C-alpha positions in Angstrom: 94.3 136.0 121.2 94.9 132.7 119.4 97.8 133.1 116.9 98.8 129.5 116.2 96.6 126.5 115.8 97.5 122.9 115.0 94.7 120.2 114.9 95.2 116.6 113.9 92.2 114.5 113.0 93.8 111.2 112.0 91.5 108.3 111.0 88.3 109.7 112.5 85.8 108.8 109.7 85.2 112.5 109.2 83.0 113.3 106.2 82.9 116.6 104.4 79.4 117.4 105.6 80.5 119.9 108.3 83.7 121.2 106.7 82.1 124.5 105.7 81.0 125.1 109.3 84.5 124.2 110.5 86.0 126.7 108.1 83.6 129.4 109.2 84.6 128.9 112.9 88.3 129.0 112.0 87.7 132.2 110.0 86.6 133.9 113.2 90.1 133.7 114.6 91.1 137.1 113.4 94.6 137.0 114.9 95.6 133.6 113.5 99.0 133.7 111.8 99.9 130.0 111.7 97.4 127.2 110.9 97.9 123.5 110.4 94.9 121.2 109.9 95.6 117.5 109.3 92.6 115.4 108.1 94.7 112.4 107.0 92.8 109.2 106.4 89.2 110.2 106.8 86.2 110.1 104.4 86.1 113.7 103.2 84.8 114.4 99.8 85.5 117.7 98.1 81.9 118.8 97.9 82.1 121.0 101.0 85.7 122.3 100.5 84.6 125.7 98.9 82.9 127.0 102.1 85.7 125.5 104.1 88.2 127.5 102.1 86.1 130.6 102.2 86.1 130.4 106.0 89.9 130.0 106.2 90.3 132.8 103.7 88.9 135.2 106.3 92.0 134.8 108.3 93.7 137.8 106.8 96.8 137.6 109.0 97.8 134.0 108.0 101.4 133.8 107.1 101.7 130.0 107.3 99.0 127.5 106.2 99.3 123.7 106.0 96.3 121.6 105.0 96.6 117.8 104.9 93.9 115.8 103.1 95.8 112.7 102.2 94.0 109.4 101.9 90.4 110.9 101.6 87.9 110.8 98.8 88.7 114.1 97.2 89.0 114.2 93.5 90.8 116.8 91.3 87.4 117.9 90.2 86.7 119.2 93.6 90.1 120.7 94.2 89.7 122.9 91.2 87.0 124.9 93.0 88.8 125.1 96.4 89.3 128.7 97.3 87.9 130.2 94.1 85.2 132.3 95.6 
């Protein structure tokens, strides 16, 4: 079983369109305890971060989580809703 996952997506022009699907897939990793996702310097907006956060929220065993969204197009407006559902 996968317990630790680190993915780096530096400068790949990723948009937020499929972030919800990505979060759902990560949420299926039931044994995951350590997760680091680095989306530095992409084109992600915050519109799809709620379903992304919901998916990650299904990883009940997480003890360490690091999300890096630096240098994207996310505003504070969108971050206020991240992980609220």
